[in-house]
C-alpha positions as CSV (number, residue, x, y, z in Angstrom):
1,M,-0.4,-0.2,0.0
2,A,1.4,3.4,-1.7
3,Y,1.6,6.4,1.3
4,P,1.5,10.1,0.8
5,V,5.1,11.3,2.1
6,G,4.6,12.3,5.5
7,G,1.5,10.3,6.3
8,L,2.8,7.9,8.8
9,S,5.4,9.2,9.8
10,G,4.6,12.7,10.8
11,R,8.3,13.9,9.1
12,M,8.4,17.3,7.4
13,P,8.2,17.1,3.6
14,S,11.4,17.7,2.1
15,R,12.7,20.4,-0.1
16,R,12.6,18.6,-3.1
17,I,9.0,17.2,-2.4
18,E,8.0,20.8,-1.4
19,I,9.3,21.7,-5.1
20,V,7.5,19.6,-6.9
21,R,4.6,19.8,-5.0
22,A,4.8,23.8,-6.0
23,H,5.2,22.4,-9.6
24,M,2.4,19.8,-9.1
25,D,-0.1,23.0,-7.5
26,A,0.9,25.3,-10.7
27,E,0.2,23.2,-13.0
28,N,-2.7,22.4,-12.0
29,R,-3.5,26.0,-11.6
30,K,-2.1,25.9,-15.2
31,N,0.3,28.6,-14.4
32,V,2.5,27.8,-17.3
33,E,5.7,30.4,-16.1
34,E,5.5,29.5,-12.6
35,T,5.6,25.9,-13.5
36,L,8.8,26.9,-14.9
37,T,10.7,28.5,-12.2
38,T,10.2,25.2,-10.2
39,F,12.7,23.3,-13.0
40,A,16.4,24.7,-13.0
41,R,15.8,22.7,-16.5
42,P,13.5,23.2,-17.7
43,R,12.4,19.3,-19.2
44,Y,9.6,17.3,-19.6
45,E,9.8,13.4,-20.9
46,V,6.8,11.8,-21.7
47,V,7.7,8.4,-22.4
48,P,4.8,6.6,-24.4
49,T,5.0,9.0,-27.2
50,G,8.9,10.0,-27.3
51,E,8.2,13.5,-27.1
52,V,11.3,15.1,-25.1
53,H,10.5,19.5,-24.6
54,N,14.0,20.2,-23.3
55,D,13.5,23.9,-23.0
56,A,11.6,26.5,-21.9
57,A,10.1,27.3,-25.4
58,S,9.2,23.6,-26.1
59,V,7.7,23.2,-22.4
60,S,5.6,26.4,-22.7
61,G,4.2,24.6,-25.7
62,F,3.4,21.3,-24.1
63,L,2.7,23.2,-21.2
64,L,-0.1,25.5,-23.0
65,E,-1.4,23.1,-25.4
66,S,-1.8,19.9,-22.5
67,F,-4.2,23.0,-20.4
68,L,-5.9,24.2,-23.4
69,A,-7.0,20.5,-24.7
70,F,-8.2,19.9,-21.2
71,P,-9.9,22.9,-19.4
72,D,-10.8,21.5,-16.3
73,I,-6.6,19.6,-16.1
74,H,-6.0,18.5,-12.5
75,L,-3.6,16.3,-11.3
76,H,-4.5,14.9,-8.6
77,E,-1.9,13.9,-6.9
78,V,-1.7,9.7,-5.3
79,A,1.8,9.4,-3.3
80,L,5.3,11.0,-3.2
81,H,8.0,8.8,-3.3
82,E,11.1,10.3,-2.2
83,T,14.3,8.8,-4.0
84,A,17.6,9.0,-4.3
85,A,17.7,10.6,-7.6
86,G,14.6,12.6,-6.7
87,V,10.9,11.9,-6.3
88,V,8.0,9.3,-7.1
89,A,4.6,10.9,-8.1
90,E,2.4,9.0,-8.5
91,A,-0.9,10.6,-9.1
92,E,-3.9,10.6,-11.3
93,F,-4.8,12.9,-14.5
94,R,-7.9,14.2,-14.6
95,G,-9.7,16.4,-17.2
96,T,-12.1,16.9,-19.6
97,H,-11.3,16.5,-23.7
98,G,-12.6,20.2,-24.4
99,A,-10.5,21.5,-27.3
100,M,-8.6,20.5,-29.8
101,W,-5.6,18.1,-28.3
102,R,-2.3,16.2,-31.1
103,G,-5.1,16.3,-33.6
104,L,-8.2,15.0,-32.6
105,P,-11.4,17.8,-31.7
106,P,-12.5,18.0,-28.7
107,T,-14.8,15.0,-27.4
108,R,-15.8,16.8,-24.2
109,K,-15.6,13.2,-22.8
110,P,-13.7,12.5,-19.3
111,V,-10.5,11.3,-18.2
112,R,-9.1,9.6,-16.2
113,Y,-6.0,8.0,-15.6
114,K,-3.1,6.9,-13.3
115,M,0.1,8.1,-14.6
116,C,3.1,7.4,-12.1
117,N,5.7,10.3,-12.9
118,L,9.7,11.1,-11.9
119,F,11.5,14.2,-11.0
120,L,14.4,14.1,-11.4
121,F,17.1,16.2,-9.5
122,E,20.7,17.4,-9.7
123,G,21.1,18.4,-5.5
124,D,17.7,20.1,-5.4
125,D,17.7,21.2,-7.7
126,L,14.2,19.6,-10.3
127,V,15.9,18.9,-14.1
128,C,13.2,16.9,-15.3
129,E,9.1,15.4,-15.4
130,R,9.5,11.5,-16.9
131,L,6.4,11.3,-17.6
132,Y,4.4,7.3,-17.7
133,F,1.4,6.5,-18.5
134,D,-0.9,4.3,-20.5
135,V,-1.8,5.8,-23.9
136,L,-4.0,3.4,-25.1
137,T,-6.7,3.9,-21.2
138,A,-6.2,7.6,-22.3
139,M,-7.1,7.0,-26.0
140,K,-10.7,4.4,-25.6
141,Q,-11.1,6.9,-23.2
142,I,-11.3,10.2,-25.6
143,G,-13.8,7.6,-27.6
144,I,-10.9,7.2,-30.7
145,A,-10.0,3.2,-29.1
146,R,-10.8,0.8,-28.9
147,D,-10.0,-2.3,-26.0
148,P,-7.7,-5.0,-28.8
149,T,-9.3,-7.8,-25.6
150,T,-13.0,-7.3,-26.6
151,L,-15.0,-8.5,-30.1
152,G,-14.7,-4.4,-30.6
153,G,-11.4,-3.8,-30.7
154,R,-10.2,-7.6,-33.0
155,L,-12.9,-5.7,-35.7
156,T,-11.5,-2.4,-35.3
157,I,-8.0,-3.4,-35.3
158,A,-8.8,-6.6,-38.6
159,M,-9.9,-3.4,-39.9
160,N,-7.4,-0.6,-39.8
161,H,-4.5,-3.7,-39.8
162,P,-5.2,-5.9,-42.2
163,I,-1.8,-6.6,-43.1
164,T,-0.4,-6.6,-40.1
165,L,-3.2,-8.6,-38.9
166,A,-2.9,-11.6,-41.8
167,N,1.1,-11.5,-41.3
168,A,0.2,-12.1,-37.8
169,V,-1.6,-15.3,-38.5
170,L,0.3,-16.6,-41.4
171,G,3.2,-16.9,-38.6
172,S,1.9,-18.6,-36.8
173,L,0.5,-20.9,-38.6
174,L,4.0,-21.8,-40.2
175,R,5.7,-22.4,-36.3
C-alpha cells in the first residue's frame, strides 16, 4: 500500500517534496510561468510518446497544449516517494477533452487515468519530469480507441490493419 510522504512518519517534507508539490500546484492552476520556475532547467520526457521537451519554449508549448485541450485538468496527488535521484509521484490525471489535442477535435469526454511521474533532481534542483502513463487508456476514454481484447477491438484491428493481422496469423500457422 502506498502512503503520501509524511502520512505515516509525521516527518516534515523535504525541499524536493516541496518543489514537486509547488510544481503540481502550478500545473493545476494552469500557470505555465510558475511551473517553469520550479525547474533549474525545464525538461519533460513523455515516455509513452517518445517526446522530449528540453527548453523553456518547448516545455511551455507542451503545457499550453495540455491546458487548452483539457481546460479542467487536475493532477491529483496519490502518493510521493523520495529516492536518491528524486521523487516518484503517483498521480491521477483528470480532465475533459474540451479542445483540439494532438490533432484530435474535442470529444467533450472525461478522461481519468493513473500516472507515475519521476521528478529528477541534481541536488535540490529539479531538472526533469519524466511521465509514464497508458496511452491506450486515455485514447479509449476520449473515444478514439477500443480495447483490443473485446470483439469491437478485434474488428477494429482487422479493419484498420489487415496486412499486419494477416502476417501475424500466417506467421503463427507456419511455426
